[in-house]
Every structure is written in structure tokens, then in C-alpha cells.
C-alpha positions as CSV (number, residue, x, y, z in Angstrom):
1,X,24.8,154.5,43.9
2,X,23.1,152.0,46.1
3,X,24.9,148.6,46.5
4,X,23.6,145.6,44.5
5,X,21.0,143.6,46.4
6,X,23.2,140.4,47.1
7,X,26.3,142.7,48.0
8,X,24.2,145.0,50.1
9,X,22.5,142.1,52.0
10,X,26.0,140.5,52.7
11,X,27.2,143.8,54.0
12,X,24.1,144.3,56.2
13,X,24.6,140.8,57.6
14,X,28.3,141.6,58.4
15,X,27.4,144.8,60.2
16,X,24.8,143.0,62.3
17,X,27.5,140.4,63.3
18,X,29.8,143.3,64.4
19,X,27.0,144.9,66.4
20,X,26.2,141.6,68.2
21,X,23.4,139.2,68.2
22,X,19.9,140.6,69.0
23,X,21.4,144.1,69.5
24,X,19.2,146.7,67.7
25,X,21.1,149.1,65.4
26,X,21.4,152.7,66.5
27,X,20.2,155.0,63.7
28,X,22.9,157.2,62.2
29,X,21.5,160.8,62.4
30,X,22.6,164.0,60.9
31,X,24.4,165.1,64.1
32,X,26.6,162.0,64.1
33,X,27.2,162.4,60.2
34,X,28.2,165.9,60.7
35,X,30.7,164.8,63.5
36,X,31.9,161.9,61.2
37,X,32.5,164.2,58.3
38,X,34.7,166.4,60.6
39,X,37.0,163.4,61.1
40,X,36.9,161.3,57.9
41,X,40.1,159.5,58.7
42,X,38.7,157.8,61.8
43,X,37.9,154.1,60.7
44,X,36.8,153.3,64.3
45,X,33.9,155.7,64.3
46,X,33.0,154.9,60.7
47,X,32.6,151.3,61.3
48,X,30.9,151.7,64.7
49,X,28.4,154.2,63.3
50,X,27.9,152.2,60.1
51,X,27.2,149.1,62.1
52,X,24.8,151.0,64.3
53,X,26.7,150.3,67.4
54,X,25.6,152.4,70.6
55,X,29.0,154.1,71.3
56,X,27.8,155.4,74.5
57,X,27.1,151.9,75.8
58,X,30.5,150.7,74.5
59,X,32.3,153.6,76.2
60,X,30.7,152.7,79.5
61,X,31.6,149.0,79.1
62,X,35.2,150.1,78.5
63,X,35.4,152.1,81.6
64,X,35.3,155.5,79.9
65,X,31.8,156.7,80.1
66,X,30.9,159.6,77.9
67,X,29.4,163.0,79.1
68,X,28.3,163.6,75.6
69,X,24.7,164.3,74.7
70,X,21.8,166.4,75.8
71,X,20.1,166.2,79.3
72,X,16.6,165.1,79.6
73,X,15.5,168.7,80.7
74,X,16.9,170.1,77.5
75,X,15.2,167.4,75.3
76,X,11.9,168.0,77.2
77,X,12.3,171.9,76.7
78,X,13.2,171.4,73.1
79,X,10.3,169.2,72.2
80,X,7.9,171.6,73.8
81,X,9.4,174.5,71.8
82,X,9.2,172.6,68.6
83,X,5.5,171.7,69.3
84,X,4.7,175.5,69.9
85,X,6.4,176.4,66.6
86,X,4.5,173.9,64.6
87,X,1.1,174.4,66.3
88,X,-2.0,175.3,64.1
89,X,-0.6,173.5,61.0
90,X,2.7,175.2,61.2
91,X,1.2,178.6,60.7
92,X,3.9,180.5,62.7
93,X,6.7,178.4,61.2
94,X,5.5,179.2,57.6
95,X,5.3,182.8,58.5
96,X,8.7,182.9,59.6
97,X,9.9,181.2,56.4
98,X,8.0,183.7,54.3
99,X,9.3,186.7,56.3
100,X,13.0,185.6,56.4
101,X,13.4,183.8,53.0
102,X,10.7,184.4,50.6
103,X,8.8,187.8,51.0
104,X,8.1,188.1,47.3
105,X,5.8,184.9,47.4
106,X,2.2,185.0,48.5
107,X,1.8,184.7,52.3
108,X,1.2,181.1,53.2
109,X,-2.5,181.4,54.2
110,X,-3.5,177.8,53.5
111,X,-0.5,175.3,53.2
112,X,-0.6,171.7,52.7
113,X,0.7,169.5,55.6
114,X,0.7,166.0,54.2
115,X,0.7,162.9,56.5
116,X,4.1,161.3,56.2
117,X,3.3,158.1,58.3
118,X,4.5,154.8,56.9
119,X,6.1,151.6,58.0
120,X,9.8,151.7,58.9
121,X,12.4,154.1,57.8
122,X,12.3,153.0,54.1
123,X,8.6,153.4,53.9
124,X,8.9,156.9,55.4
125,X,11.6,157.8,53.0
126,X,9.4,156.6,50.1
127,X,6.5,158.5,51.5
128,X,8.5,161.8,51.8
129,X,9.8,161.5,48.2
130,X,6.2,160.9,47.0
131,X,5.0,164.1,48.8
132,X,7.9,166.1,47.4
133,X,7.2,164.8,43.9
134,X,3.5,165.8,44.4
135,X,4.5,169.3,45.6
136,X,6.7,169.8,42.6
137,X,3.9,168.7,40.3
138,X,1.6,171.3,41.6
139,X,3.7,174.6,42.0
140,X,2.1,177.9,43.4
141,X,1.3,176.5,46.9
142,X,3.1,176.2,50.3
143,X,3.8,172.7,51.6
144,X,5.1,171.8,55.1
145,X,6.7,168.4,55.6
146,X,6.7,167.8,59.4
147,X,9.7,165.5,60.3
148,X,10.2,163.9,56.8
149,X,12.6,161.0,56.4
150,X,15.5,161.4,53.9
151,X,18.1,158.8,53.0
152,X,21.8,159.5,52.2
153,X,24.4,157.0,51.1
154,X,27.5,157.3,53.4
155,X,30.5,155.1,52.5
156,X,28.4,152.5,51.0
157,X,25.9,152.3,53.8
158,X,22.4,154.1,53.8
159,X,21.7,156.6,56.7
160,X,18.2,157.8,57.3
161,X,17.9,161.2,58.4
162,X,15.0,163.1,60.0
163,X,15.1,167.0,59.7
164,X,12.7,169.0,61.8
165,X,10.9,170.2,58.8
166,X,11.2,170.8,55.1
167,X,9.2,173.6,53.4
168,X,8.3,173.7,49.6
169,X,8.0,177.2,48.5
170,X,5.4,178.3,45.8
171,X,8.1,178.5,43.2
172,X,8.9,174.7,43.8
173,X,12.2,175.3,45.8
174,X,12.9,173.4,49.1
175,X,14.1,174.9,52.4
176,X,15.5,172.9,55.5
177,X,14.2,174.1,58.8
178,X,16.2,173.6,62.1
179,X,14.3,174.2,65.4
180,X,16.7,174.6,68.3
181,X,16.1,175.4,72.0
182,X,19.1,177.6,72.5
183,X,18.0,181.4,72.5
184,X,18.5,184.1,70.0
185,X,19.7,187.1,72.2
186,X,19.1,190.5,70.4
187,X,19.0,188.7,67.0
188,X,22.1,186.6,67.6
189,X,23.0,183.2,69.0
190,X,26.1,181.3,70.3
191,X,28.3,181.0,67.2
192,X,29.5,177.5,68.2
193,X,25.8,176.3,68.5
194,X,24.9,178.1,65.3
195,X,27.8,176.5,63.6
196,X,26.8,172.9,64.8
197,X,23.3,173.6,63.5
198,X,24.5,174.7,60.2
199,X,26.7,171.5,59.8
200,X,23.7,169.5,60.7
201,X,21.5,171.3,58.2
202,X,24.1,170.8,55.6
203,X,23.7,167.0,55.9
204,X,20.0,167.4,55.2
205,X,20.6,169.7,52.3
206,X,22.8,167.0,50.7
207,X,20.2,164.3,51.2
208,X,17.5,166.6,49.7
209,X,19.8,167.3,46.6
210,X,19.7,163.4,46.0
211,X,16.0,163.4,46.1
212,X,15.9,166.4,43.6
213,X,18.2,164.9,41.3
214,X,16.1,161.7,41.1
215,X,13.0,163.8,40.5
216,X,14.9,165.7,37.7
217,X,15.9,162.3,36.1
218,X,12.3,161.9,35.0
219,X,12.5,164.7,32.6
220,X,11.0,167.5,34.7
221,X,13.3,170.3,35.9
222,X,15.0,169.4,39.2
223,X,13.6,171.3,42.1
224,X,16.1,173.7,43.7
225,X,17.3,173.1,47.3
226,X,18.0,176.3,48.9
227,X,21.3,176.8,50.5
228,X,19.8,179.3,53.1
229,X,18.2,177.3,55.9
230,X,15.9,178.7,58.5
231,X,17.2,178.4,62.2
232,X,14.3,178.9,64.6
233,X,15.1,179.5,68.2
234,X,13.4,181.1,71.3
235,X,13.6,184.9,71.4
236,X,15.7,186.2,74.2
237,X,14.6,184.4,77.4
238,X,10.9,183.9,76.4
239,X,9.4,180.8,74.6
240,X,8.3,182.9,71.6
241,X,9.9,181.8,68.3
242,X,12.3,183.9,66.4
243,X,14.2,183.0,63.3
244,X,17.4,183.6,61.4
245,X,18.3,182.6,57.8
246,X,21.7,180.8,57.8
247,X,23.8,180.4,54.6
248,X,25.3,176.9,54.8
249,X,27.0,176.8,51.3
250,X,30.5,176.5,53.0
251,X,29.4,173.8,55.5
252,X,27.7,171.9,52.7
253,X,30.8,172.0,50.6
254,X,33.0,170.7,53.4
255,X,30.6,168.1,54.6
256,X,30.3,166.8,50.9
257,X,34.0,166.7,50.5
258,X,34.7,164.9,53.7
259,X,31.9,162.4,53.3
260,X,33.3,161.5,49.9
261,X,36.7,160.9,51.5
262,X,35.3,158.4,54.1
263,X,36.7,154.8,53.6
264,X,34.1,152.5,52.4
265,X,32.5,150.7,55.4
266,X,32.6,147.4,53.6
267,X,36.4,147.8,53.1
268,X,36.9,148.3,56.9
269,X,34.6,145.5,57.8
270,X,36.3,143.2,55.4
271,X,39.8,143.8,57.0
272,X,38.6,142.9,60.5
273,X,39.3,139.5,62.0
274,X,36.6,137.0,61.7
275,X,34.3,136.9,64.8
276,X,34.9,140.6,65.7
277,X,32.1,142.0,67.7
278,X,31.5,145.3,69.4
279,X,28.6,144.3,71.7
280,X,28.7,146.0,75.0
281,X,27.7,142.7,76.7
282,X,31.1,141.2,75.9
283,X,33.8,140.9,78.6
284,X,35.9,144.1,79.0
285,X,39.1,142.6,77.6
286,X,37.4,141.1,74.6
287,X,35.5,144.3,73.9
288,X,38.7,146.4,74.2
289,X,40.5,144.2,71.8
290,X,37.7,144.4,69.3
291,X,37.6,148.2,69.6
292,X,41.5,148.5,69.4
293,X,41.5,146.4,66.2
294,X,40.2,149.4,64.4
295,X,42.5,152.3,64.0
296,X,41.1,155.7,65.5
297,X,42.2,159.3,64.5
298,X,41.9,161.2,67.8
299,X,41.8,164.9,68.2
300,X,40.7,167.1,71.0
301,X,37.8,168.2,68.9
302,X,36.4,164.6,69.5
303,X,35.4,165.4,73.1
304,X,32.5,167.4,71.9
305,X,31.3,165.1,69.1
306,X,32.0,161.4,70.0
307,X,31.1,159.2,72.8
308,X,34.3,157.2,72.7
309,X,36.5,160.3,72.9
310,X,37.6,159.7,76.6
311,X,38.8,156.1,75.7
312,X,40.6,157.2,72.5
313,X,42.3,160.1,74.3
314,X,43.6,157.9,76.9
315,X,45.0,155.5,74.4
316,X,46.5,158.4,72.4
317,X,48.2,159.6,75.5
318,X,49.6,156.3,76.4
319,X,51.0,155.9,72.8
320,X,52.5,159.4,73.0
321,X,50.7,160.5,69.8
322,X,51.1,164.1,68.9
323,X,47.4,164.1,67.7
324,X,46.4,164.3,71.3
325,X,47.8,167.9,71.3
326,X,45.4,169.0,68.5
327,X,45.3,169.1,64.8
328,X,47.2,172.3,64.3
329,X,50.2,171.1,66.3
330,X,50.2,167.7,64.4
331,X,50.3,169.6,61.1
332,X,53.2,171.6,62.2
333,X,55.2,168.7,63.2
334,X,55.1,167.0,59.8
335,X,56.6,163.4,60.0
336,X,57.2,163.5,63.7
337,X,54.2,161.5,65.0
338,X,55.1,160.9,68.7
339,X,56.0,163.1,71.6
340,X,59.2,161.1,72.1
341,X,60.2,161.8,68.4
342,X,59.5,165.5,68.9
343,X,61.7,165.5,72.1
344,X,64.5,163.6,70.5
345,X,64.5,166.0,67.4
346,X,64.5,169.0,69.8
347,X,67.6,167.6,71.7
348,X,69.4,166.8,68.4
349,X,69.3,163.0,69.0
350,X,67.2,162.3,65.9
351,X,65.7,163.9,62.9
352,X,66.8,165.4,59.7
353,X,68.4,168.9,60.3
354,X,67.0,170.0,57.0
355,X,63.5,169.3,58.0
356,X,61.8,172.6,58.8
357,X,60.0,171.1,61.8
358,X,63.1,169.6,63.2
359,X,65.1,172.9,62.7
360,X,62.2,174.8,64.4
361,X,62.3,172.5,67.4
362,X,66.0,172.7,67.8
363,X,65.9,176.5,67.6
364,X,63.2,176.6,70.2
365,X,65.1,174.3,72.4
366,X,68.1,176.5,72.1
367,X,66.0,179.5,72.9
368,X,64.6,177.8,76.0
369,X,67.9,176.9,77.3
370,X,69.2,180.5,76.9
371,X,66.2,181.8,78.8
372,X,66.7,179.3,81.6
373,X,70.4,180.1,81.9
374,X,69.7,183.7,82.0
375,X,67.1,183.1,84.7
376,X,69.7,181.3,86.9
377,X,72.2,184.0,86.9
């Protein structure tokens, strides 16, 4: 549900204050949302992303620059490949959609490719929804939406998302298309990269489902958003497009559940001291204090998904938090939250002997002592 106008205006003003005067907001994209959903307990990332703070600039100002992101060469190569896939009115892209997802339909000989140009993200979102409504009202034809704009409510704040493409099938159903520059070698790609693309596509599917629900509220049947997306990549080592259908039902369910668990951004903002600001232009000590005023939930997985990961890792290690060892280790240790607590429990200096984690640590320490004693004989 969108925020009431006065309440939403107050929140936007508060987020602008947190971002800093005259600092433009950094758009929250699907990649950031997928990473945020993977770590829903991190209030620091939630408020920084919600306020549109440039986390890479903040990380550099804190002295922990991030190596996260794509190189300029990769971006250029990706843009060139996407242009090739969408050439001639998206003829090749639509052929791949038909071949991989909808062979029973008529081939897309003459598809609609509407102009989605509008002023600002709100205007583009409205234009996209209008064209989706138009396509739903005239079934039987193919429609290609090139870089549509979708909106998704995230913890009380709207996020504007821009998938590579959305295809409307002749039966009125919708498919998300993701175009990536990593190759499909012998019909398969790097599983880690495919997984990241699937999580990103799941965010787009959730946003499309909200649009479909609004169209269905008018009395007409709600369009079906397909849970098999099309991943388009270069074939082998060429620049020729190849495609694979990816079932993202699992990623969609996980992402929806994790986004629902996010603490509302207005609650986090309301708990911050008055005058808190995350502008990279602030003195280092002041910026550090502002960032540290929001709790973080660091895990090693953050290194591949968040620009502030190096800073948070350093703080986690200083505090001796077991989360720096990984989520599986943290889960096994139960109520032992620091390395100092773990070592004390293993030595028998602290901890409840009936606690399974404490008992396992003491058993492991005893076995280690026995092994060392045997090795010294």
C-alpha cells in the first residue's frame, strides 16, 4: 500500500536530509533489491538504499573503497550485445521468446513495440502500465516493451525498476527478459551468474504481479505473469544471441518473503538522532559516527553484493562477532555471539554445559588437546 500523501512527503523529506543537501538520490535497482532481500536484517543497508545514498562514495570516504561493480569494458560490451539482440524491432528477441517459451503461439511476425518515453520515473511507470493495459485489452498479438519502468513498494518506500524487456504473449501473459553479457557455453552458463540473474528477474516478476493485480481490480481477469523468464546471453565465444528459459519460482518466493521481513524504512529513520546525515562530503569522523549509528548485519556474502562490505567486515572483526565467520557458523553457535564467548565456552570458563553448542565446543577442545598431546609424544 502506498503511503498517505502527507506521511509519504514527510518520509521523503527525512530521507533527503539523511542523504545530504543537494545530493541526488541513487536509484534502487533490482540488483540492489535482490542483495537487500538476501540480508533483510541489515538496517544499515536498508536505510542507505532507501535514502538513495551512494554507498560506493560513502565507502571511499570511510577509507574502505569497494571493488564491487562492473568494469567499463563489461558495461560497453553488455550494451552492444543488448542493442544487437533488440535490433530490427526486437525480431531476434521475440523469436527466442517464441522458441523457448511459447511454441504453440503464432510466430511473432509483426509485434507492437510501443514508445515508453515519459518524464521522470513516475511518468515512465504510468506509461508502462498504460501500454500493458492496452496489450491486455487487445489479445492475440505480440508486444515488446523495451526497458519498461516498474514500481515496487519496499519497506514503505517506492523503488523504480527497469528490466531489459517485458514481452506480452498473444494469450495476454507476460514474460520478463534478462539480457546478460556472460556466455552460454554448450547451452549452459556459470551457475552463480545464472542464480544472480534469476534473483534479479524475481524482483521484476514481483513488480509485474503488482501491476497485474491493479489491472485485475478493474473487473477484467488479471494477466498472468510467467514464472519462467528468458535469459539471453552470447553463444559460446561469439556475439550471437542464445537463450535459456529459467524457472524463478523459488527465487520469487524467497525474495517476496525476505522483502516482507524488511524493517520499514520510516521506522529506522525515526530512530536515528536528529541531524544524522550520510553525505560523503562530511568529515570522516562525522560520517563514521553516522554510519555506525545504524546497526549492520555483516556476513561474508556481503562482499559480493554491498559496497560497504569491507567497512562492515573490519568493524565485525574488531568486535569479534562470529557473523564474520559466516551465517552457517553463526547458526551453529546459538547464543554465543562473539569469538571471545566461543573460546571461553570451549575452555569451560563460561556457558551452560547443557547448551548443545557449548557441549560441542568443549568436546572439540578436548579432542584437540588429545591430538596435540599425542603429536608431542
